[in-house]
MIDRENNU-402070 format. One record per residue: residue in three letters; z, x, y of N, C-alpha, C in turn. Coordinates in steps of 0.2 Angstrom, whole numbers, plus 5000, padded with zeros to 4 digits. Layout:
<recs>
    aa    n_z    n_x    n_y   ca_z   ca_x   ca_y    c_z    c_x    c_y
   Ala      Z      X      Y      Z      X      Y      Z      X      Y
...
</recs>
This chain:
<recs>
    aa    n_z    n_x    n_y   ca_z   ca_x   ca_y    c_z    c_x    c_y
   Unk   4971   5084   5057   4975   5078   5059   4982   5080   5060
   Unk   4985   5078   5065   4992   5079   5066   4996   5074   5062
   Unk   5001   5077   5058   5005   5073   5053   5011   5070   5057
   Unk   5012   5064   5056   5018   5060   5059   5024   5062   5055
   Unk   5029   5064   5059   5036   5066   5056   5041   5061   5059
   Unk   5047   5061   5056   5053   5058   5058   5058   5063   5060
   Unk   5062   5062   5065   5067   5066   5067   5074   5063   5067
   Unk   5079   5066   5065   5086   5064   5065   5089   5066   5072
   Unk   5093   5062   5075   5096   5063   5082   5103   5062   5082
   Unk   5106   5067   5085   5113   5067   5087   5114   5065   5094
   Unk   5118   5060   5096   5119   5058   5103   5126   5060   5105
   Unk   5126   5064   5110   5133   5066   5112   5135   5063   5119
   Unk   5139   5058   5118   5142   5054   5124   5139   5047   5124
   Unk   5144   5042   5124   5143   5035   5123   5146   5032   5129
   Unk   5146   5035   5135   5149   5032   5141   5144   5027   5145
   Unk   5143   5029   5151   5138   5024   5155   5131   5024   5153
   Unk   5128   5030   5151   5121   5030   5150   5120   5030   5142
   Unk   5124   5033   5139   5124   5033   5131   5121   5027   5128
   Unk   5124   5021   5129   5121   5015   5126   5114   5014   5127
   Unk   5112   5015   5133   5104   5014   5134   5100   5019   5130
   Unk   5102   5025   5130   5099   5030   5126   5099   5028   5118
   Unk   5105   5026   5116   5106   5025   5109   5101   5019   5107
   Unk   5101   5014   5111   5096   5008   5110   5089   5010   5109
   Unk   5087   5015   5114   5080   5017   5114   5078   5022   5108
   Unk   5083   5026   5106   5082   5030   5100   5081   5026   5094
   Unk   5085   5021   5093   5085   5016   5087   5078   5012   5087
   Unk   5076   5011   5093   5070   5007   5094   5064   5011   5092
   Unk   5064   5017   5093   5058   5022   5091   5057   5022   5084
   Unk   5051   5021   5082   5049   5021   5074   5050   5027   5071
   Unk   5051   5033   5074   5051   5039   5071   5057   5044   5073
   Unk   5062   5040   5076   5068   5043   5078   5074   5040   5075
   Unk   5078   5043   5071   5084   5041   5067   5090   5043   5070
   Unk   5094   5038   5073   5101   5040   5076   5106   5041   5070
   Unk   5108   5047   5069   5112   5049   5063   5119   5050   5065
   Unk   5120   5053   5071   5127   5055   5074   5128   5052   5081
   Unk   5134   5050   5082   5136   5049   5089   5143   5053   5090
   Unk   5143   5057   5095   5150   5061   5097   5152   5058   5103
   Unk   5158   5055   5103   5161   5053   5109   5169   5053   5109
   Unk   5172   5057   5114   5179   5058   5114   5183   5052   5115
   Unk   5181   5047   5118   5185   5041   5119   5185   5036   5113
   Unk   5191   5035   5111   5191   5031   5105   5189   5024   5106
   Unk   5190   5021   5112   5188   5014   5114   5180   5014   5114
   Unk   5177   5019   5117   5169   5019   5117   5167   5020   5110
   Unk   5170   5024   5106   5168   5025   5099   5168   5019   5095
   Unk   5174   5015   5096   5174   5009   5092   5169   5004   5095
   Unk   5167   5004   5101   5162   4999   5104   5155   5001   5100
   Unk   5154   5008   5100   5148   5010   5097   5147   5008   5089
   Unk   5153   5008   5086   5153   5007   5079   5151   5000   5077
   Unk   5153   4995   5082   5151   4988   5081   5144   4987   5081
   Unk   5140   4991   5085   5133   4990   5086   5129   4994   5081
   Unk   5132   5001   5079   5128   5005   5075   5132   5007   5069
   Unk   5133   5002   5064   5137   5003   5058   5135   5009   5054
   Unk   5129   5011   5054   5127   5016   5049   5126   5023   5052
   Unk   5129   5023   5058   5129   5030   5061   5136   5033   5060
   Unk   5135   5040   5059   5142   5044   5058   5145   5046   5065
   Unk   5151   5044   5066   5154   5045   5072   5159   5051   5072
   Unk   5159   5055   5077   5164   5061   5078   5167   5061   5085
   Unk   5172   5064   5086   5175   5064   5092   5172   5070   5097
   Unk   5170   5075   5093   5167   5081   5097   5160   5083   5094
   Unk   5156   5086   5098   5149   5088   5095   5151   5094   5090
   Unk   5156   5097   5091   5157   5103   5087   5159   5100   5079
   Unk   5161   5094   5079   5162   5091   5072   5156   5090   5068
   Unk   5150   5090   5071   5144   5089   5068   5140   5095   5066
   Unk   5143   5101   5068   5139   5107   5067   5138   5109   5060
   Unk   5143   5106   5055   5142   5107   5048   5137   5104   5045
   Unk   5134   5099   5049   5128   5095   5046   5122   5098   5048
   Unk   5117   5099   5043   5111   5101   5045   5106   5096   5046
   Unk   5108   5090   5045   5104   5084   5045   5102   5081   5052
   Unk   5101   5085   5057   5099   5083   5063   5094   5088   5066
   Unk   5089   5085   5070   5084   5089   5073   5084   5089   5080
   Unk   5087   5084   5083   5087   5083   5090   5094   5081   5093
   Unk   5096   5084   5099   5102   5083   5102   5101   5079   5109
   Unk   5104   5073   5110   5103   5070   5116   5110   5070   5119
   Unk   5110   5073   5126   5116   5074   5129   5117   5069   5135
   Unk   5122   5065   5134   5124   5060   5140   5131   5060   5142
   Unk   5134   5066   5142   5141   5067   5145   5141   5068   5152
   Unk   5147   5069   5155   5147   5071   5162   5143   5078   5163
   Unk   5140   5079   5169   5136   5084   5170   5140   5091   5169
   Unk   5146   5091   5170   5150   5098   5169   5150   5100   5162
   Unk   5148   5096   5157   5148   5098   5150   5141   5099   5148
   Unk   5136   5098   5152   5129   5098   5150   5127   5105   5147
   Unk   5129   5110   5151   5127   5117   5149   5130   5119   5143
   Unk   5136   5118   5142   5140   5120   5136   5137   5117   5129
   Unk   5135   5111   5130   5133   5107   5124   5126   5109   5123
   Unk   5122   5109   5128   5114   5111   5127   5114   5118   5125
   Unk   5118   5122   5127   5117   5129   5124   5119   5129   5117
   Unk   5124   5126   5115   5126   5125   5108   5120   5122   5104
   Unk   5117   5117   5106   5112   5114   5102   5106   5119   5102
   Unk   5104   5122   5107   5098   5126   5108   5099   5132   5103
   Unk   5105   5135   5103   5106   5140   5099   5106   5139   5091
   Unk   5107   5132   5090   5106   5130   5083   5098   5128   5081
   Unk   5094   5129   5086   5087   5128   5085   5085   5121   5086
   Unk   5089   5117   5089   5088   5109   5090   5084   5108   5096
   Unk   5080   5103   5096   5077   5100   5102   5082   5096   5106
   Unk   5082   5097   5113   5087   5094   5117   5084   5089   5123
   Unk   5087   5083   5123   5085   5079   5129   5092   5079   5133
   Unk   5091   5081   5139   5097   5082   5143   5097   5077   5149
   Unk   5102   5073   5150   5103   5069   5156   5102   5072   5162
   Unk   5099   5069   5167   5097   5072   5174   5104   5073   5177
   Unk   5105   5078   5181   5100   5083   5184   5099   5089   5179
   Unk   5102   5089   5173   5101   5094   5169   5108   5098   5169
   Unk   5109   5102   5174   5115   5106   5174   5118   5106   5181
   Unk   5123   5109   5182   5127   5109   5189   5124   5115   5194
   Unk   5119   5119   5191   5116   5124   5195   5110   5126   5193
   Unk   5106   5130   5197   5099   5132   5195   5100   5138   5190
   Unk   5106   5142   5190   5107   5147   5186   5108   5144   5179
   Unk   5112   5139   5178   5113   5136   5171   5106   5133   5168
   Unk   5103   5130   5172   5097   5126   5170   5091   5132   5168
   Unk   5091   5137   5172   5086   5142   5171   5088   5146   5164
   Unk   5094   5147   5163   5096   5150   5157   5094   5146   5151
   Unk   5095   5139   5151   5094   5135   5146   5086   5134   5144
   Unk   5082   5134   5150   5075   5134   5149   5073   5141   5145
   Unk   5075   5146   5147   5073   5153   5144   5075   5152   5136
   Unk   5081   5150   5135   5084   5149   5128   5080   5145   5124
   Unk   5077   5139   5127   5073   5134   5123   5066   5138   5121
   Unk   5064   5142   5126   5057   5145   5125   5058   5150   5119
   Unk   5064   5154   5120   5065   5159   5115   5066   5156   5108
   Unk   5069   5150   5107   5070   5147   5101   5064   5143   5098
   Unk   5059   5142   5103   5053   5138   5101   5054   5130   5101
   Unk   5059   5128   5105   5061   5121   5104   5059   5117   5111
   Unk   5060   5111   5111   5058   5107   5117   5065   5105   5121
   Unk   5065   5107   5127   5071   5105   5132   5068   5100   5137
   Unk   5070   5094   5137   5067   5089   5142   5073   5086   5146
   Unk   5072   5085   5152   5077   5082   5157   5076   5075   5158
   Unk   5081   5071   5157   5080   5064   5158   5079   5061   5165
   Unk   5074   5063   5168   5072   5060   5175   5068   5053   5173
   Unk   5072   5048   5172   5069   5042   5169   5064   5038   5174
   Unk   5065   5039   5180   5060   5036   5185   5053   5038   5184
   Unk   5052   5044   5182   5045   5047   5181   5041   5043   5176
   Unk   5045   5039   5172   5042   5035   5166   5042   5028   5168
   Unk   5044   5026   5174   5044   5019   5176   5038   5017   5178
   Unk   5036   5011   5176   5029   5008   5177   5028   5007   5184
   Unk   5033   5005   5188   5032   5004   5195   5030   5010   5199
   Unk   5034   5016   5197   5033   5022   5200   5026   5025   5198
   Unk   5024   5024   5192   5018   5026   5190   5012   5022   5194
   Unk   5013   5016   5195   5008   5012   5199   5008   5014   5206
   Unk   5013   5016   5209   5013   5019   5216   5010   5025   5216
   Unk   5010   5029   5211   5007   5035   5210   4999   5034   5211
   Unk   4997   5029   5207   4990   5027   5207   4988   5025   5214
   Unk   4992   5021   5217   4990   5018   5224   4990   5023   5229
   Unk   4995   5027   5230   4995   5032   5236   4990   5038   5235
   Unk   4988   5039   5229   4983   5045   5228   4976   5042   5228
   Unk   4975   5036   5230   4968   5033   5231   4966   5034   5238
   Unk   4960   5036   5239   4958   5037   5246   4959   5031   5251
   Unk   4959   5025   5248   4960   5019   5252   4967   5019   5255
   Unk   4972   5022   5252   4979   5023   5255   4979   5027   5261
   Unk   4975   5033   5261   4975   5037   5266   4980   5043   5265
   Unk   4980   5047   5270   4985   5053   5270   4992   5050   5271
   Unk   4997   5053   5267   5004   5051   5268   5007   5054   5274
   Unk   5010   5051   5278   5013   5053   5284   5021   5054   5283
   Unk   5024   5049   5279   5031   5050   5279   5033   5046   5272
   Unk   5039   5048   5270   5043   5044   5265   5050   5043   5267
   Unk   5052   5037   5267   5059   5036   5269   5063   5032   5263
   Unk   5068   5035   5260   5071   5032   5254   5078   5031   5255
   Unk   5080   5025   5253   5088   5023   5253   5090   5022   5246
   Unk   5095   5025   5244   5098   5024   5237   5106   5024   5238
   Unk   5108   5018   5239   5115   5017   5241   5118   5011   5237
   Unk   5125   5012   5235   5128   5007   5232   5136   5008   5232
   Unk   5140   5003   5231   5147   5004   5230   5148   5006   5223
   Unk   5147   5012   5222   5146   5015   5215   5151   5019   5212
   Unk   5149   5022   5206   5154   5026   5203   5155   5033   5206
   Unk   5161   5035   5208   5162   5041   5211   5162   5046   5205
   Unk   5158   5051   5205   5158   5057   5200   5163   5062   5202
   Unk   5166   5065   5197   5171   5070   5198   5169   5077   5197
   Unk   5162   5078   5195   5160   5085   5194   5154   5086   5199
   Unk   5150   5081   5201   5144   5083   5206   5145   5078   5211
   Unk   5142   5080   5217   5142   5075   5223   5136   5070   5223
   Unk   5136   5066   5228   5131   5061   5228   5123   5063   5228
   Unk   5122   5070   5230   5116   5073   5230   5113   5073   5223
   Unk   5117   5077   5219   5116   5078   5212   5115   5072   5208
   Unk   5119   5067   5210   5119   5060   5206   5114   5056   5208
   Unk   5113   5054   5215   5108   5049   5217   5102   5052   5220
   Unk   5102   5057   5225   5097   5060   5228   5092   5063   5223
   Unk   5095   5066   5217   5091   5069   5212   5085   5065   5210
   Unk   5086   5058   5209   5081   5053   5207   5075   5053   5212
   Unk   5077   5053   5219   5072   5052   5224   5068   5059   5225
   Unk   5071   5064   5224   5068   5071   5225   5063   5071   5219
   Unk   5065   5069   5213   5060   5069   5207   5054   5065   5208
   Unk   5056   5058   5210   5050   5054   5212   5046   5056   5217
   Unk   5048   5059   5222   5044   5061   5228   5040   5067   5226
   Unk   5043   5072   5222   5039   5077   5220   5033   5075   5215
   Unk   5035   5070   5210   5030   5067   5206   5024   5064   5209
   Unk   5026   5060   5215   5021   5056   5218   5016   5060   5222
   Unk   5019   5066   5226   5015   5069   5231   5013   5076   5228
   Unk   5016   5079   5223   5015   5085   5220   5016   5091   5225
   Unk   5020   5089   5230   5022   5094   5235   5029   5096   5235
   Unk   5030   5102   5237   5037   5105   5237   5039   5106   5244
   Unk   5045   5104   5246   5047   5105   5253   5048   5113   5254
   Unk   5046   5115   5260   5048   5122   5262   5055   5123   5265
   Unk   5058   5117   5268   5064   5118   5270   5068   5111   5270
   Unk   5074   5111   5270   5079   5105   5269   5084   5106   5274
   Unk   5086   5100   5277   5092   5100   5281   5096   5094   5279
   Unk   5102   5095   5278   5106   5090   5275   5113   5089   5278
   Unk   5116   5083   5279   5122   5082   5281   5126   5077   5276
   Unk   5132   5079   5275   5136   5075   5270   5143   5075   5272
   Unk   5147   5070   5269   5154   5070   5270   5158   5067   5264
   Unk   5164   5070   5263   5168   5067   5258   5174   5064   5260
   Unk   5175   5058   5258   5181   5054   5260   5186   5054   5254
   Unk   5186   5059   5250   5191   5059   5245   5194   5066   5245
   Unk   5199   5067   5242   5203   5074   5242   5200   5079   5238
   Unk   5195   5077   5234   5192   5083   5230   5186   5086   5233
   Unk   5184   5084   5239   5179   5088   5243   5172   5086   5241
   Unk   5171   5082   5236   5164   5080   5234   5161   5075   5238
   Unk   5155   5077   5241   5152   5072   5246   5150   5065   5243
   Unk   5152   5060   5246   5150   5053   5243   5145   5050   5248
   Unk   5143   5053   5253   5138   5051   5258   5134   5057   5260
   Unk   5127   5056   5260   5123   5062   5262   5116   5060   5265
   Unk   5114   5063   5269   5107   5062   5272   5103   5068   5272
   Unk   5097   5068   5270   5093   5074   5269   5086   5073   5273
   Unk   5084   5078   5276   5077   5078   5279   5073   5084   5276
   Unk   5067   5083   5273   5063   5088   5270   5057   5089   5274
   Unk   5056   5095   5275   5050   5097   5279   5045   5101   5274
   Unk   5038   5101   5276   5033   5103   5271   5029   5108   5275
   Unk   5025   5112   5272   5020   5116   5275   5015   5112   5280
   Unk   5013   5106   5277   5010   5101   5281   5015   5098   5286
   Unk   5015   5100   5292   5020   5098   5297   5019   5091   5299
   Unk   5014   5087   5297   5013   5080   5299   5016   5076   5294
   Unk   5019   5079   5288   5022   5075   5283   5030   5076   5283
   Unk   5034   5071   5283   5041   5072   5283   5044   5067   5278
   Unk   5050   5069   5275   5054   5064   5270   5061   5064   5272
   Unk   5064   5058   5272   5071   5057   5274   5074   5053   5268
   Unk   5080   5055   5266   5084   5052   5261   5091   5050   5263
   Unk   5093   5044   5261   5099   5042   5262   5103   5040   5256
   Unk   5108   5043   5254   5111   5041   5248   5119   5041   5249
   Unk   5122   5036   5245   5129   5034   5246   5132   5031   5240
   Unk   5138   5032   5239   5142   5028   5234   5147   5023   5238
   Unk   5146   5023   5244   5151   5019   5248   5148   5013   5252
   Unk   5143   5010   5249   5139   5005   5253   5142   4998   5250
   Unk   5143   4993   5254   5145   4986   5252   5139   4983   5248
   Unk   5133   4985   5248   5127   4982   5245   5124   4988   5241
   Unk   5120   4986   5236   5116   4991   5232   5109   4990   5235
   Unk   5106   4996   5237   5099   4996   5240   5096   5002   5236
   Unk   5090   5000   5233   5085   5005   5230   5078   5004   5233
   Unk   5077   5007   5239   5071   5005   5243   5068   5012   5245
   Unk   5061   5012   5245   5057   5018   5247   5051   5015   5251
   Unk   5050   5018   5257   5045   5016   5261   5040   5022   5261
   Unk   5034   5021   5260   5029   5026   5261   5023   5024   5266
   Unk   5022   5028   5271   5018   5027   5276   5011   5031   5276
   Unk   5006   5028   5274   4999   5032   5275   4996   5030   5281
   Unk   4991   5034   5283   4987   5033   5289   4982   5027   5288
   Unk   4981   5024   5282   4977   5018   5281   4981   5012   5279
   Unk   4986   5013   5274   4990   5008   5272   4997   5010   5271
   Unk   5002   5006   5270   5009   5007   5270   5012   5003   5264
   Unk   5017   5006   5261   5020   5003   5255   5027   5003   5255
   Unk   5030   4997   5252   5037   4997   5251   5039   4996   5243
   Unk   5043   5000   5241   5045   5000   5234   5053   4998   5234
   Unk   5054   4992   5231   5061   4989   5231   5063   4989   5223
   Unk   5066   4993   5221   5068   4993   5213   5073   4988   5212
   Unk   5076   4985   5216   5081   4980   5215   5077   4973   5214
   Unk   5072   4972   5217   5068   4966   5216   5066   4965   5209
   Unk   5067   4959   5206   5066   4958   5199   5059   4958   5197
   Unk   5054   4956   5202   5047   4955   5200   5043   4959   5205
   Unk   5043   4957   5211   5038   4960   5216   5041   4966   5219
   Unk   5041   4971   5215   5044   4978   5217   5040   4982   5222
   Unk   5034   4981   5221   5029   4985   5226   5025   4980   5230
   Unk   5025   4982   5237   5021   4978   5242   5017   4983   5246
   Unk   5011   4982   5246   5006   4986   5249   5004   4983   5255
   Unk   5005   4986   5261   5003   4982   5267   4996   4986   5270
   Unk   4991   4982   5271   4985   4984   5274   4985   4985   5281
   Unk   4989   4990   5283   4990   4991   5291   4991   4998   5292
   Unk   4990   5000   5299   4991   5006   5301   4991   5007   5308
   Unk   4992   5013   5311   4992   5014   5318   4987   5019   5320
   Unk   4983   5018   5325   4979   5023   5328   4981   5025   5335
   Unk   4982   5031   5336   4985   5034   5343   4979   5037   5347
   Unk   4978   5034   5353   4973   5037   5357   4977   5040   5363
   Unk   4978   5047   5363   4982   5050   5368   4977   5051   5375
   Unk   4979   5047   5380   4975   5047   5386   4977   5053   5390
   Unk   4983   5055   5390   4986   5061   5393   4993   5063   5390
   Unk   4996   5068   5393   5002   5070   5390   5008   5064   5391
   Unk   5007   5060   5395   5012   5055   5397   5011   5048   5394
   Unk   5004   5047   5392   5002   5040   5390   4999   5040   5384
   Unk   5001   5036   5379   4998   5035   5373   4996   5028   5371
   Unk   4990   5027   5370   4988   5020   5368   4988   5019   5361
   Unk   4992   5014   5358   4993   5013   5351   4989   5007   5349
   Unk   4985   5008   5344   4981   5002   5342   4984   5000   5335
   Unk   4986   4994   5334   4989   4992   5328   4985   4987   5324
   Unk   4984   4989   5318   4980   4985   5314   4984   4982   5308
   Unk   4984   4976   5307   4988   4972   5302   4983   4968   5298
   Unk   4983   4970   5291   4979   4966   5287   4983   4962   5282
   Unk   4980   4962   5276   4983   4958   5270   4989   4962   5267
   Unk   4993   4958   5264   4999   4960   5259   4996   4960   5252
   Unk   4997   4965   5248   4995   4965   5241   5001   4967   5237
   Unk   5003   4963   5232   5008   4964   5227   5005   4965   5220
   Unk   5004   4972   5219   5001   4974   5213   5005   4973   5207
   Unk   5002   4972   5201   5006   4971   5195   5006   4978   5192
   Unk   5011   4979   5187   5012   4986   5184   5015   4985   5177
   Unk   5015   4990   5173   5018   4990   5167   5026   4989   5167
   Unk   5028   4984   5164   5035   4982   5164   5039   4985   5158
   Unk   5036   4989   5154   5040   4992   5148   5046   4996   5151
   Unk   5051   4996   5147   5057   5000   5149   5055   5007   5150
   Unk   5058   5010   5155   5056   5017   5156   5059   5022   5151
   Unk   5065   5021   5148   5068   5025   5143   5063   5025   5137
   Unk   5060   5019   5135   5056   5018   5129   5050   5023   5130
   Unk   5047   5023   5136   5041   5028   5138   5044   5035   5137
   Unk   5049   5036   5140   5052   5043   5140   5053   5045   5133
   Unk   5056   5041   5128   5057   5043   5121   5050   5044   5118
   Unk   5045   5041   5120   5039   5042   5117   5036   5049   5119
   Unk   5037   5050   5125   5035   5057   5127   5039   5063   5124
   Unk   5045   5062   5124   5049   5067   5121   5047   5068   5113
   Unk   5046   5063   5110   5044   5063   5103   5037   5067   5102
   Unk   5032   5065   5107   5026   5068   5107   5026   5075   5108
   Unk   5030   5077   5113   5031   5084   5115   5034   5088   5109
   Unk   5038   5085   5105   5041   5089   5099   5036   5090   5094
   Unk   5032   5084   5093   5027   5084   5087   5021   5088   5089
   Unk   5019   5088   5095   5013   5092   5097   5015   5099   5100
   Unk   5021   5100   5101   5024   5106   5104   5021   5107   5111
   Unk   5021   5102   5115   5018   5102   5122   5024   5101   5127
   Unk   5023   5103   5133   5028   5103   5138   5028   5095   5141
   Unk   5034   5092   5141   5035   5085   5144   5034   5085   5151
   Unk   5033   5079   5154   5032   5079   5161   5039   5081   5165
   Unk   5044   5079   5162   5051   5081   5165   5053   5087   5162
   Unk   5050   5092   5162   5051   5099   5159   5057   5102   5162
   Unk   5059   5108   5159   5064   5112   5163   5061   5115   5169
   Unk   5055   5116   5169   5051   5119   5175   5052   5114   5181
   Unk   5050   5108   5179   5050   5102   5184   5058   5101   5187
   Unk   5062   5101   5182   5069   5100   5184   5072   5106   5188
   Unk   5070   5112   5187   5072   5118   5191   5070   5117   5198
   Unk   5064   5114   5199   5062   5113   5206   5066   5108   5210
   Unk   5069   5103   5206   5073   5098   5209   5080   5102   5210
   Unk   5082   5106   5206   5089   5109   5206   5089   5114   5212
   Unk   5083   5117   5213   5082   5122   5219   5083   5118   5226
   Unk   5080   5112   5226   5081   5108   5232   5088   5105   5233
   Unk   5091   5104   5227   5098   5101   5228   5103   5107   5230
   Unk   5102   5113   5227   5106   5118   5229   5105   5120   5237
   Unk   5099   5120   5239   5098   5121   5246   5101   5116   5251
   Unk   5100   5109   5248   5104   5104   5252   5111   5105   5252
   Unk   5114   5107   5247   5121   5108   5247   5123   5114   5251
   Unk   5119   5119   5252   5121   5124   5256   5120   5122   5263
   Unk   5115   5118   5265   5114   5115   5272   5121   5111   5274
   Unk   5123   5107   5269   5129   5103   5271   5135   5108   5272
   Unk   5136   5113   5268   5141   5118   5269   5141   5122   5276
   Unk   5134   5123   5278   5133   5126   5284   5132   5121   5290
   Unk   5135   5115   5290   5135   5110   5295   5128   5108   5297
   Unk   5124   5107   5292   5118   5104   5293   5112   5108   5295
   Unk   5113   5115   5295   5107   5119   5297   5101   5118   5292
   Unk   5095   5119   5295   5089   5119   5291   5088   5125   5287
   Unk   5087   5125   5280   5087   5131   5276   5080   5131   5272
   Unk   5077   5136   5271   5071   5137   5267   5073   5136   5260
   Unk   5069   5133   5256   5070   5132   5249   5067   5138   5245
   Unk   5071   5141   5241   5069   5146   5237   5068   5144   5230
   Unk   5062   5144   5227   5061   5141   5221   5061   5147   5216
   Unk   5063   5146   5209   5063   5151   5204   5058   5150   5199
</recs>
């Protein structure tokens, strides 16, 4: 019988995402938040008001003298992920690393190999993989009633936070690439991307991606931006029997399944007869548990049972390969490039 254990956690970073991680670490019955490292005095003081029993440090290096932690959770800007994760893994600590993991395939691959060498778990925080709505969609579209998927069209835009270390692809499109890979279990053979930067740092704040697959009848389009006047998180999935809209902004009815399809009768090369079938609209229920709580449970279980988590390094590397290919496509003026996976 597997023995239940408790693990002490050091959280590195208490900026945008850190408070959410801290809250879910504390809520887990077998995870103990012992340390928070945050360079901003203002953010440290904010954290102290909520977590009075936690030890606070300015840098992760200041907790190295303490042996009383088993897990390091990293929620700093991406440019610091590699350095901190490498430090933690070399100490033999389990690591939960905020998506997309690192700034490159090379860095993420190195960390994955180091984690295996040390016999510890390295998990990447692709939160939407643990989202109740996304998991419900997975059930729906992989049912014969939905039919073969013809396309996915996703929009993730907002008047958002401009990152200084990664572009809008690594920040926003990474979510959609992870979701689509999870839903379809298919990897694109090629990617075509266009993007533009409206700032002096040359980091793209708007990008459009087209993903093509071995199955030539299936195509994916992504639209991501930090410069939209409205926040939109919407994905359309078209099957040959049913179609689906996922609106993550919607407070309750996030998923709508349309019992409709199109039948094409090609009379000749110039004339196509289209038969439209429109049926009922279904709004399915799904588990509304917070995604990060489910993620923490899987992270804990992976450590306890020494199993690979859903958002493993191997999974994240596939996403990183897509992102690097898309970046190269932008650099080469939108040319379609083959994705090379490691």
